[in-house]
N, C-alpha and C positions, 0 to 999 in steps of 0.2 A: 646639214643645216639645223640639226636637232629638231625641236618642235616649233621652229619659227616659220614653217612653210606657209602659214596663213598670211604672212607679210608679202608674199609674192604677188598676191592679188589686191594689195592695199591701194586705196585711193585716198591719199593723205592730205589733210588741210593743215597748213602750218600757221600757228597762231602766236603772236607776240601779245601776252596777256594784257599789258598796260595799254595797248593801242587797239584792242579788238572790240570790246563791249563792256559796258558798265560805267564808263566815264560820263559825267554830266556836261562837260564843256570840252571843246577842242582848243581852247585858248592856250598859247605857249607850247603847242605841239612841237615847234621847231627848236625847243630848248631841252637839254638833257634833264628833264624833271618828270616826276610821276604825273601822268595825265589823269589816271583814275580808273583804268581798266580793271575789271574784277574777275575772279574765278567764277563767281555767281553769274556774271555776264555771259560767260561761255556756256554754262548750263542752260541759261535762258535761250540761247541761240541754237541749241541742238536741233530744233525743228527746221531751222533754216538750212543747217548742214545736211540733214536727212533729205530735205527737198532737193538740195543740190546733187545728192547722190554719194556724199562722202561716207566712207566706212571706217576711217581711221583719222584721229586728230593727233597732232603733235603740238604740245604747248611749250613755251619758253620756261626758264627756271622760275619757280615760285618760292624758293627758299629765301629766308631772311637776307636782305641785300641792302647795300648802300646806294644802289642805282636802279632806275626805273626798269631797265631791261632784265635785271635779275642775275647778271653774270658776276657781280661783285659780292660774293657770298660772305655774310658775317655769322650765320648759324645754319649749318647744313640740315639740322633736325627740326627747324621751325619754319612755318609758313610766314611769309612776310605779311604783316597786317595791312599794308597797302593793297594787297591782292585779296585778302580774306582770311579764312581760318582753316584749320585742319578739317572741320566738319564740311566746309565748302568743297575741299578736295575730295573727301569721301562721297559727297553728294554728286559731284561731277563724274567720278568714276562709276558710281552706281547708275546714273542716268545714261551714260555712254553704253554701258554693258546691257542695260535693259532694252536698248534700241539696237542691239546686235552690232555695235560698233566697238572699236578698240581705241586705246589711248596710250600714246608714248609721251615721254617728257625729256627735256634736256637734262643731262647730267654733266657736272663740271668737276672732274677729279683733279685736274692739273694745278689749279691755283685757287686762292681765296682772296678776300678783301684784306687790305692791311689793317682794317678795323676789326678783323676777327680776333676774339680774345686770346686764342692760342698764339697768334703771331705777335700780338701786343705783349704778351708775357715773354715770348722768345726774345723780343727786342729789349725788354726791360730787365730781364734776369738772365745773366750769362750762364748760370748753373741750372737753368730750367731744362727739362727733357725736351721741351718744345723747340729748343734751338736746333735739335737734330731733325725736326720736322720740315725744316726749310734749308735753302742753300745759301748760307751766309758766306760771302767771299771776304768780307771784312766787317765783323760785327761792330755795331748793331745796325748800321744804315746802308750797307752794301750787300746785295743779295740778288740771286737770280729771280726773275719774275716772268710773267706772261709777256714774251717778247721784250719790249722796253717800257712796259707800263708799270711804274713803281707801285701803284696802288694795288697790284695783283701779284703778291709774292708766290713763287712757284713752290708747290708742296713736294717734299722729298718722298716720293712713293716707293723708293727702294729701302726706306727705313721701316721696319716691320710695324711699329706702333702707328705710324701715319698711314701706311698702306691698309692695315686692318681697320682703322677708323673709317677710311673712305669706302672700303668694301662693305662695311657694316651699314654705312649710310645708304648705299645702293640697295642693300637687302631690305632695309627698313621701309623704303618707299615702295619697293616692289611688293612687299607684304600687304600693302593696302589695296593692291589690285591693278597697278599699272601694268601694261602689256609689253613694255620695253623702254629702251633708252636711245635717244640720239646723243652720242657721246661727243662732247665738245673737245675740239683741239686734240685729237688722238695722237698727233705727231709729237706732243709734248712729253707724255709719260713713256716709259721704256716698253719694249716688246715683252720683257719679263713680267712687267706689271700687268699688261693686257692678257697674257696667258693665264696668270693667276686669277685675275678678275673674272675672265670668262669661265674658267673651271669652277670657281666658287659660286658664281651667279647661276650658271646652268645646272649645277648640282641641286640647287634649291628651287630654281624656277626654270625648268627645261623648255617651256613654251615662250619665254620672253624673247624679244628680238633686240640685238645689239648692233646698232648702225653708227659707224664712226664718221667724223668730219676730218678728212685729211686734205688740207688745202694750205698752200704757201703764199697766197696772194699778199703782197705788201710787206713780206718779211725781208728784213735787211740782213746783210752779211754778218754784222756783229750780233745778230739775234740767233744765229744758228746754234750757239752754245746752249740755248734753251730747248733745242729740238732733239728728239731721240728717234731718228730713222736711219736706215742704212744708206751709206754713200750720200749723205745729206747735201754736201756741196754740189755734187753732180745733179741731184734732183732739183736743187735750188736754181741752178743754171738752166735746167731743161724746162722750167715753167711751173706755174702755180698748181696745175692739175695733171701732172704727168701720170701716165698709166702705171709706171713702175712704182710710184708712191701708193696708188690705189691698190695695186697688187700686193703690197707689203703686208696687208692685214688678212690675206687669205689664210684660213685656218685659225685665226685669232678672234675675228669678229664675224658676224653673219654677213656683213657687207659694209660698204661705205657710200656716202653720198656721191653721186656721179658728177663731179665737177668737170670732168672731161666732156661729157655730153653737153653740159651747160655752155661751155666754151665754144664747142663746135656749132651748136644751134644758134648761138649769138652771132658768130662770125658768118654763118650762112644766111640767116634770115634778116637779122637786124643790121648788120654791117656790110653785107654783100661782099665779104672778102673771099668766100668760097663759092664755086659753082655747085650746081646740084650734084654732078658726078663726083667732084672733090669731096663734098660733104659725105655722101654715102660711102665712098671708098674709105674715108677716114673713120666713119662711125662703125662700119662693118669690121674694119681692122681692130678698132677699139674693143668691141664686144668679143671678138674671137680670142682675145688674150686671157679671158677670165673663165674660171670653172662655171658650169651651168647652174650650180647651186649657190653661187656667190651673188648676193643681192646688191644691185646698183640703182637705188632710187633716183629717178630723173626729176629735174626741176628746171624752170626757166629763170628763176631769180630767188633771192632770199633776203633776209634782214641785213646782210653785210655787203650787198652789192646793188648796183642800179637796177631798178625794176625794168623788166623786159619791155613794157609799154613805153617807157622813157627811151630805152635803147632804140626802139623802132620809130622814134619821133612821133609817138602817139598814133601810129598807123595801126588801127585795130585789125585790119586784114592780115598784116604781118604777124601780129600776136596770134591770131586764129591759125594761121598756117603753121607756126611753131608748135602750138598746142596740139594740133592734129598729128604732127610728127611725133611729139612726145608720147601721146596716147597710143600710137601704133606700135610702140616698142614693148616687148615682153619683160618689163621690169615694173616695180612699184612706181607710181606717179605722185608727185607732190605739187600742190597748188598753194602758193603763198597768199595769205589772206588779202583780199581785195583785188587780186588779179582778175577774178571772174566778173567784177563789176567795172573794170577799166581804170583802177587807181594808177596814177603815174607819179611824177615828181617834177620839181622846178629845175634843179641843177644836179650834176653828177655827184655821187658821194665822194668821188676821188678829187673833187675840186676844192676841198676844204682842208685846212690844217688840223682841225679837230671837229668831232661830232658830225662829220659829213653823212654818216650812216642814218642820221635822223631823216634825211631826205627820202630814204627807202622805208621809213617807218611811219608814214602818214597814218593818222587814225582812220579806222574803218568808217566809211560813210554809209550810214544806214538809211539816209533819206535820198540822196542823189546817186542813183545807180544806173548803169547802162543795162537796161532790161534785155536788149537784143543780145548783148555779149553774155549776160547771165544765162539766157535761154540756150545760147550756143554751147556753153560749158555743160549745162544739164544734159543736152543731147549727146555731147561728146562722152560724158561719163556713162550715160545709159548704153550707148553703142559699145563702149569698152567692156561693160559688164556682159553684154550679149555675146561679144566676140571671145572674151577671155574666160568667162565663168561658166561655160557650157559644161 
């Protein structure tokens, strides 16, 4: 696991920058627009996170982007002015480290925005080298993208110039002091890319952690051509969070987000589809398949799925029960912002033809908070530290 052992004891707080702190109004939160969350806002809330007991924060992409969530990148080397400045990033990292915390950030190597200047040149000049940076099936308007989203052309990371560029971007941000990456959509790039990526990153930054997002929820059959995993059709049939898919990155990454745990805890607590015995049989079988040094951070929900509170029909006791199970497992734990104060949602993210994920991205409520639930999470974290950090 190289020098990433520190992550084993991580209690991670997952932040969507635009929706966490620094906005002046929550008007139009249900629209895919910049709400106004700032990097400075996160820095100002470090005392809140310390009081909660968090020792690691994970922030969404802050690179220049055409969308509020940061995943449509138009410049990998610039901070989006909606979020702040490079000095704000440096100040956040400095503040985190001064308080004996760590910070990881989303890294998005698979694709960029169709507004990125390299892609725009590739479309406008058939002799440009940047044409080779993308997967044009019929130039200039037909190309592989992130699944079926035309606004996100897929980067050809098997082309050395493109691959080196992306790896240099990763090195650039780590050089500022970030402690690792949550790697977006790891099933998109090839295993060859990930082996090279890890070797180069770990050679320069041996203590950083590299955690992948390997998930196939919502992927359609005709989108499999954009995916680079072994036996992808069989994995697609077997479900969004198959153990075999999570196992595929053993030896390439430090670990992957544990979507299988999330699926099982949801079916057991929130949906009542599993008995207690069935749940523990399945969860024990799940963990037995992985090497002891492979990191599987657990979570109840995230920015791409229904909040667990909503799944539980706002039954706080069910949320508590699930959190207690999550914290009892010897793996890093992730809390999605607002879970600790009882944030829920109105409708399922899956009930919309577009932008349903906004339901799971309500702005953090700094005024109306469930104090009892917050105290429960503080106690849970304190107990976890006593049990695991001896």
